[in-house]
N, C-alpha and C positions, 0 to 999 in steps of 0.2 A: 583515226581520220586523217586522210591525206590533205596537207595544207594546200590552199589554192596557189597556183603559180603566180609569181610576181609580175605585175604589169608595169613595165618600164617605159611604155609609150609616152612620148612628149607631144601634146597637142600643138598643131600649127594653124596659122590663120589662113593658109591657102598655098597654092603653088608659088615658087620663087621665080620671078620673071626677069629680074634685073641683074646685070653683072656687077659683082662687087668692085668698088673702086680700089680695093687693096691689091688687085692683080694687074700687072706686077708692081712691086715697089723697087725702083732703082735697078731693075734688071734681075732682082732676086725673087723667085716665085714664092708667093705666100703658101705655107703648108696647109692648104684647105682640107677640111674634114668632110667625109661622106657619112650621111646618117645611117646608111646600110652597111658600109664596109668598116668604118672606124668605130669599133665597139670595145668597151672595157668589161672584162669578166666580173660578174658580181662576186663570185667566190675566188679568193686568192688561194684557197686550199683545195687539194684533191678530195673529192667527196667519197665517202665510204662506199656508196652504191655506184657501181660502174666506174671506178677509178681507172684511169688510163695511165699506166706507168711509163708509156712510151713518150709522153709529154715531158720535157725536161722539168725537173723539180728538185727542190732542196729539202733536207730535213728541217723541221721546225725546231727552233731553239726552245729550251725549257727543261725543267726537272724531269729525270727519268726515275721510274719506280725502282729499278735495280741499278746499282752502280758497280763499277769495277774496283775502285780503290777502297780500302778500309780506312776511314777517316782518322782513326786513332793511331794509325801507323804511317800516315801520309805526310810527306814534306813538300812544300810548295815554294817555288821561286818566281819572282816578278822582275822584269827588266823593261826599262823605257829607253828607246833609242831614237836617234835622229834629232831634227829640230824641235823646238818647243811648239806646243799647240794647246789651246784652251781645253781643259778637261782631263789632262793627264793625272792630276791628283785625284780627281773624281773617280777615275778608273781604278787607281791604286786603292783608294778607300773602299770602293765597292767590292773589289776582289777580297781584300782583307776581311771586311765585315761578313761577306757571304761565306767565306771559308771558315772563319772562326765562330761566328754566331749561329750559322745555320747547319754547317757540316761538322762543327767541333774539331776542326783541324787546328792544331796548336803550333806547328812549326811552319811559319811563313817567313821567307827571307826576301829582302829586296836587294838586288844587285846594283851597286853604285856605278854611275857613269856609263850606262849602256852596256854593249857587249864587252867593252874593255873591262868592266867589273867582273865578268865571268872568266877572265884569264888571270890566274893566280899570281903570275910574275909581276903584274902591275901593282899588286899590293892593296887593292881596294877591298876592304873587308865588308862582306854582306851585312845588312842590318836586319835584325829580328823585328818583325812588324806585328803589332797588336792593335785591336780596335781602339784602344786608348791613344796610341801613337798617331793614328790617322783621323782622329775625331774631328779636327778642324781643317784637315788638308784641303777640302773642296773649296774653302774660302780664299785660297791662294792660287796664283798663276804658276806656271812652270811645272816642274816635277820635283817632288821631295827626294827622289832617288838620284837626281842628276841624270845627265844624258851625254852622249858623245856620238860622233860620226866615225865611219871607217870600218873596214872589214877586219875581223880578228880570226885567229886560227880555230877552225871548227873543232878539231880534235881536242885542243886545250879546253874549249868551252864544255864539251861533253865530259872531259875528264873531271872538271869542277862539279858538274851535275852528279857524277858517280861518287866523287869523294864526299860530297855533302849529302848523298843519298836523296837527292831531289827527285821526286816522282812526277811532279807536274811543273811545267814551266809556262808562265804566261808572258808572251812577247807583245809589247805595245809599241807600234811603230808604223811607218809608211811603207812604200814600195820596196826600198832597199832593205829595210829591217825584216820585212816578211820574206824576202828572198833568202836572207840569212837564216830565218826560222825554218824554211824549207830544207836548207842544207843541214841544219841541226837534226831535223827529223831523219834525213837520209843516213847520217852518221850513227844515230841511235839505232836505226833499223839494221845497219851494217854490223853493229856490235851485238845485235840480238837482245837489246835492253827493252824493258817495259816501262817506258816513260812517255807521258803525254806532253805534247807541245801545242798550245792553243794561242792563236794570234788575236789581237784586237786592233782593228785598222785605225791608224792615226795619220791624218794629213789635212791641213787646212785648205790645201789646193783642191780637195774633194775629187781626186783623180784615181781612186781605186775602183776597179771595174766591178760590175754586178752588185753595187750597193746604191741604195737611195741617197745616202750621204755618209760621210765619215764624221766621227765626233770632233767637235771644235769648230766645224765649218760655220754653223749659225752664229756662234760668238764672234768668230773672226770677221765675217762679212758685216756683222752689226757694228763692230769697231771700225771697220773700213768705211762704213757709211758716214761716220762722224768726220773722218778725214776728207771725204768727198764734199760734205757740207761746208767744211772749213775752206776747201778749195773754191767753192762757189762764192762764199762770203768775201774772200780775198779778191777774186776776179771781178766781182761787181762793185768793189770799193775803189777801183782805179780806172783811169782812162786806158782803153784797150787792155783790160786786165785778163790775164790767162792763169787759171789755176791748173797746175799739172800735178797729178797725184799718181804715184807709182805704188801698185799693190802686189801682193804675193801671187804667184802663178807661173811656175817655171815652164810647164808644158801644157797646162790647162787654164783657161781663163774664167773659171766659174766665179771666183771672188770678184773679179773686175765686173763681170756681167751683173751679178746680184747686187753689188754695191751701187752700181750705176742705176739699176732699176729701182732699188729701195730709196736711194738718195735723191733721185731725179735731178733735174737741172744739169745734166751732163750732155755735152755736145759731141764728144768723140770717145769711143771705147776701143782700145787696141788690145788684141789678144793673140797668143801664139798661133792659134788655129787659122787665123785670117791674115795673110801677108798684106803688107802695105808699103808704100814708098813715101819718102819725105818730099822729093823733088818732082817736078813735072806739073803740067796743067791740071792733072787729076790727083796730084799727090796731097799729102796731109797739109803741107805748108800753105799751098794755095787755097785749100778748103778752109784752113784756119783764118787766112786773110779775109776771105769772103765772109766768114761767120762774124769776124770782128767788125767789118764794115756794116753788116746787117744788124747786129745786136749790141755791139760795143764791148762784149766780154765773151769768154768761152771757158769751159771746163773740159779737161782731157784726163781720162783715166786709162792708164797703161799697165798691163800685167808685166811682171819682170822678165818673162820669157819672150815677149813680143819683139819683133823687129831685129832679131839677132843677126840677120843677114846684112843689116845696114852697117854693122861695126866690124872692125878688124880685130877679131878675137882669136887668141891662141887656142890650140887644141889641148888645153890643160884641163885637169879634172880635180875635183875636191877629194877629201878623205874617203868619201863614200863611193867614189868612182863616177860621180855625176860630172858632166861637162861644166866647166866654169863659164858662166854667162857674162857678157858685157853688161854694163849698167845702162840700160836703155833710158832710164829717167834722166840721168845727167847728160847723156848724149842728146836727147831731145831738147833739154833745156838750152844747151849750147847752140844747137841748130836753129831753134826758134828765134833766139836772140840775134844770131848772126843774120838770119833771113830778113828780119824787120830792120835791123841796123843798115844793111845794104840798101834797103829801100827808103831809108831815112824816115821811118815810121815809128812813132813811139809805141812801145809795148811794155807792160808791167807784168812780168811773169813771176809767180810765186810757186816754188817747187816744194811738194810735201811727200815725204817718204816715211810712212808710219809702220813699216814692216815689223820691227821688233815690238812695237806697242801692240800691234794686232796679235802677234804670236803669244805674248806673255801675259795677257789679261786673264783673270779667272773666268771660268765658264759661266754663261748665263743660265737662267732657270731651265730653258728648253734643253740645253746641253747637259745640265745637271741630271735631268731625268733620263736622257738618252744614254749617258755614260753609266748610270746606275743599272739600267736594264742590260746594256752590253756586258757589264761586269758580271751580273748575275747569270746571264746566259753562258758566258765563258766558263764560269765555275761549274755550272750544271753539266756542260759538255765534258769538261776535263775529268771530273770525278767518275763520269760514266765510261772513261777510258778512251774517249775520242781524241784523235791526234792528227797533226798535219792539216789543220783547218783553222778557220777564223769565224767569229760571230759577227754578223752584220744584219742590216735591215734591208729587205727587198720587197717592194710593193707593199710597204707598211707592216710586214711581218718580220720577226727576228728569226734568222735562219742560220744553218751551218753551211759554210762554203769551203770547198777544198782549196788549200793554199796554191796548188798547181794551177787551178783555174783562175785565181785572182791575179797572180804575178805574171801572167802571159802578156800583159799589155797595160796601158793606162787609159783611164776614162777621159774623154775630151769633149769640149763643146763642139757640137755638129753644126757647121754654118748653114746647113740646109733645113734645120729643124726650128722648133718654135722659140726656144730660149734666145737664140741669136736674132731671130726675126723680131722678137719682142724688144730687144736692145735697139735694133735699127729703127723700129717705130718710135721708141721713147726718145732717142737722140736726134733722129732726122739725118744722121750721117749717111753719106753715100756708102753702099755695100762694098764698093771697090775703090781704093785710093791708090792709083798708079799713074 
C-alpha cells in the first residue's frame, strides 16, 4: 500500500496586507522568506526511486559491509595538529575504541606533537594507544598527544609511515592541517602506496567549508558566553562602564556572533567579515559615546581578526604560514581610553581576553556525542579503504567530503544573511560604522 503523501501546508489566517517594520533595518535589508520559493527538502538523502545523481551529493558516513583492510594486519596512526580545541581527546578516544573494540585492530600509534612527531629526526617517539590508556581522556581538555604548528617535510612524514608500516593515518586539525593531509595523500599516491589518510575537522572558529559545524565549536562558544556575561557584570557595576571582550576568530566571526546572541546584553559585535572604523561621526567611538549617554554602560565583543586594517602590522607569518595579526583587543582598549580622556569623560573599561581558557576546556556533552560519532565515521571510512577525505556533518547527516573540496576556502559569516541580521537585531548596533 502506497503511503499517503505528507501534507506540509501551514494554515494562515488570511492575506498579509501590512508591510513589515523590519524592512529595512539601518540600511541592511532583512532576508525575508517567501512561502513558495524558500522551501527546505524533507529528505536529506537521495531516494532509491528516481534518484538524480546530477544533484551534488555526498557519500553518507557509516559502516560498510565489505572493508579494504584486514584488521588483524592493520596498523593505525593518529596525529593532532594546530591550536587546541575542546574535543581533541574525545576524538582520540573514539578512534582508539572503535579500532580496538569494534574492528579488533591492535596496533594503534599516536604521533606526539603534531606533524613534527611524524619526522623521525625530531626524536618524538610514537605512543602505543589502548582503550585502557584513553579511558578517561575525554574528561580533560587539550590533547593527550600534544600538538604543534608549522609545516614539515612531506617526504619524511611518509617515510615514517612506511617504516612503521602504518596503513591508516587519522589527521585531526583545521585548515592548515588538512592542507598538509592533502599533500601527504599526494606523496602516498606518487609512491604507489596503499595507505588511507582520513581527516577529522577541528577548528573552534567553525570556518571549515561544507560543514554544519566543526567539533569543539559548541563548547568554545559556551565558554565564551561566560566571558561575555562577566563583561556585562563589570560594565554595569561602574559609571560609564565598558566591558570589552576579545574572542577567537581570525577570519570568521562565528564565535563572536553566537556568544553575543547566547549571552545577550551585548551592544556591539565586531567581526572580520564586516569592516568598521574607530573614528568619525559614524565610527565605533562616537557610537559608543552615544550608547553610554543613553544607557550608562556598554559591552563590546570583538573577534581577534576584526579591524586589522586599523593597525600597523608587519607582513609576518606564524609557524603555520598564517599572517600574524595585530592585537585588536589591546588596540581598542587604548583607543577607547584615549578618546574619552581627550573629552574629559570618565570611562571604566574592563578588558577580558579568555582565548586560551576557551580553547583548553574539556568538551561539553553535545560535543562529546559529536566527537564520538565523527570518530566512528572516520574509522568506518578508513577501514573501507577511503582516503583523501574527511568526515563531517552536513544538513544533519554525517558524510564523506573530499579534502580537495574542503580546503579550497574558508567558511565565513555572510553579512547579508540571517545570522548577522540576528546579531544586528539583538545588539541594536548600526550595520555600518564608518
